[in-house]
Structures are given as structure tokens and as C-alpha cells.
C-alpha positions as CSV (number, residue, x, y, z in Angstrom):
1,M,-153.8,-249.9,5.2
2,T,-151.5,-247.2,3.8
3,T,-150.0,-247.0,0.3
4,N,-146.7,-245.8,-1.0
5,D,-147.2,-242.4,-2.5
6,R,-144.7,-243.0,-5.3
7,T,-146.0,-246.4,-6.5
8,G,-149.5,-246.7,-5.0
9,A,-148.4,-250.1,-3.6
10,T,-148.5,-251.3,0.0
11,P,-145.2,-250.2,1.5
12,G,-142.7,-252.8,2.6
13,P,-141.1,-254.6,4.2
14,W,-143.1,-257.6,3.1
15,I,-142.6,-261.1,4.5
16,A,-143.2,-264.5,2.9
17,T,-144.8,-267.1,5.1
18,E,-146.5,-270.4,4.9
19,R,-150.0,-271.1,6.3
20,C,-152.3,-274.1,5.8
21,G,-150.4,-275.5,2.8
22,Y,-150.0,-272.3,0.8
23,H,-147.6,-269.4,0.8
24,E,-148.7,-265.8,1.4
25,I,-147.0,-262.5,1.4
26,L,-147.8,-260.2,4.4
27,A,-147.2,-256.5,5.0
28,P,-147.3,-254.2,8.0
29,D,-150.7,-252.7,8.7
30,D,-151.4,-251.0,12.0
31,G,-154.6,-252.1,13.7
32,C,-155.1,-255.1,11.5
33,E,-154.6,-258.7,12.4
34,W,-154.1,-261.5,9.9
35,Y,-154.7,-265.0,11.4
36,G,-153.0,-264.3,14.7
37,R,-150.4,-262.0,13.3
38,P,-151.0,-258.5,14.7
39,N,-150.5,-255.5,12.5
40,M,-150.2,-257.5,9.3
41,H,-152.4,-258.0,6.2
42,A,-152.0,-260.2,3.2
43,V,-150.6,-258.7,0.0
44,A,-150.6,-261.8,-2.2
45,Y,-151.0,-265.6,-2.2
46,C,-149.0,-268.1,-4.3
47,D,-150.8,-270.7,-6.4
48,T,-151.3,-274.0,-4.6
49,E,-151.4,-275.9,-7.8
50,I,-147.7,-275.6,-8.4
51,D,-144.8,-277.4,-6.7
52,E,-144.2,-276.5,-3.1
53,G,-140.6,-275.4,-3.8
54,E,-141.8,-273.1,-6.7
55,Q,-144.5,-271.6,-4.4
56,E,-141.9,-270.8,-1.8
57,A,-139.5,-269.3,-4.3
58,N,-142.3,-267.2,-5.8
59,A,-143.3,-266.0,-2.3
60,R,-139.7,-265.0,-1.5
61,L,-139.3,-263.0,-4.7
62,I,-142.7,-261.2,-4.3
63,A,-141.8,-260.4,-0.6
64,A,-138.5,-258.9,-1.7
65,A,-140.2,-256.7,-4.4
66,P,-140.3,-253.4,-2.3
67,A,-136.7,-253.7,-1.3
68,L,-135.6,-254.6,-4.8
69,L,-137.5,-251.7,-6.3
70,S,-136.0,-249.2,-3.8
71,Q,-132.5,-250.4,-4.4
72,L,-132.9,-250.4,-8.2
73,Q,-134.2,-246.8,-8.0
74,Y,-131.2,-245.8,-5.9
75,A,-128.8,-247.5,-8.4
76,V,-130.4,-245.7,-11.3
77,K,-130.1,-242.4,-9.5
78,L,-126.4,-243.0,-8.7
79,L,-125.6,-244.1,-12.3
80,G,-127.5,-241.2,-13.7
81,A,-124.9,-238.9,-12.1
82,F,-122.3,-240.2,-14.5
83,P,-123.1,-239.2,-18.1
84,A,-121.1,-242.1,-19.5
85,L,-123.2,-244.5,-17.6
86,G,-126.6,-242.9,-17.2
87,G,-127.7,-243.4,-20.9
88,T,-126.4,-246.9,-21.3
89,A,-128.7,-249.7,-22.5
90,Q,-128.4,-251.4,-19.0
91,V,-129.6,-248.2,-17.2
92,Q,-132.4,-247.8,-19.7
93,S,-133.4,-251.4,-19.0
94,M,-133.3,-250.6,-15.3
95,R,-135.6,-247.6,-15.9
96,A,-138.0,-249.8,-17.9
97,A,-138.1,-252.3,-15.0
98,I,-138.9,-249.5,-12.6
99,A,-141.6,-248.2,-14.9
100,Q,-143.1,-251.7,-15.1
101,A,-143.2,-252.0,-11.3
102,T,-144.6,-248.5,-10.7
103,G,-147.1,-248.4,-13.5
104,G,-145.0,-246.1,-15.7
105,H,-143.7,-243.8,-13.0
106,H,-139.9,-244.0,-12.5
107,D,-139.3,-240.3,-11.5
108,L,-135.6,-240.7,-12.5
């Protein structure tokens, strides 16, 4: 398994899938096999004690995390090029979300 140098997390893309009554989030991993899925490993599982629809929604959101983070970082970079926008409360909130997702490292 490799990690993303910027966040320390497993790089995406991640996929949400259902197996044996619970939802799991899988990521690419060369040479690994996860229950018949070659080159994949589990990143997370969703609680089976909650409603099926909520499990599925949580799995989709978690699976989208790498792409959402990447796009948010790009948006902050673009907005930062405009002094009138780069310091707004919304951009500061975006930077805080990036820091939360990366353990305090937003590099922007």
C-alpha cells in the first residue's frame, strides 16, 4: 500500500461497495486482493447498526473524499490568485476544511 505524500492517506480513487450486508470503501493497491477484487484493499467500513440507506450514503461520501479534497485544494489555489477573494471568510473556511482533512497541512 502506498500513501499520498501530501496527506499521508491512501491515494484515491476510492470506491464504495457493498459486501455481506455492510458497506466498505476500497482503494487501489497493487499486488493485494480483497475478497476477489484484485489490486484493492479496504480503507473503511460503515457501521452495520445504522439504516442501510445511511450506510450507503456514508460510504459514498467517504469514497468521494480524495476527489473532494483535491478539488477543494485546487479551488483555494485559484481563489488565492485574486486578492479580493483569497482572504474571504469562505476561503478561510475552505482552508480550515483542508487542514482538517490533512492533519493541519493545507500548503496553500
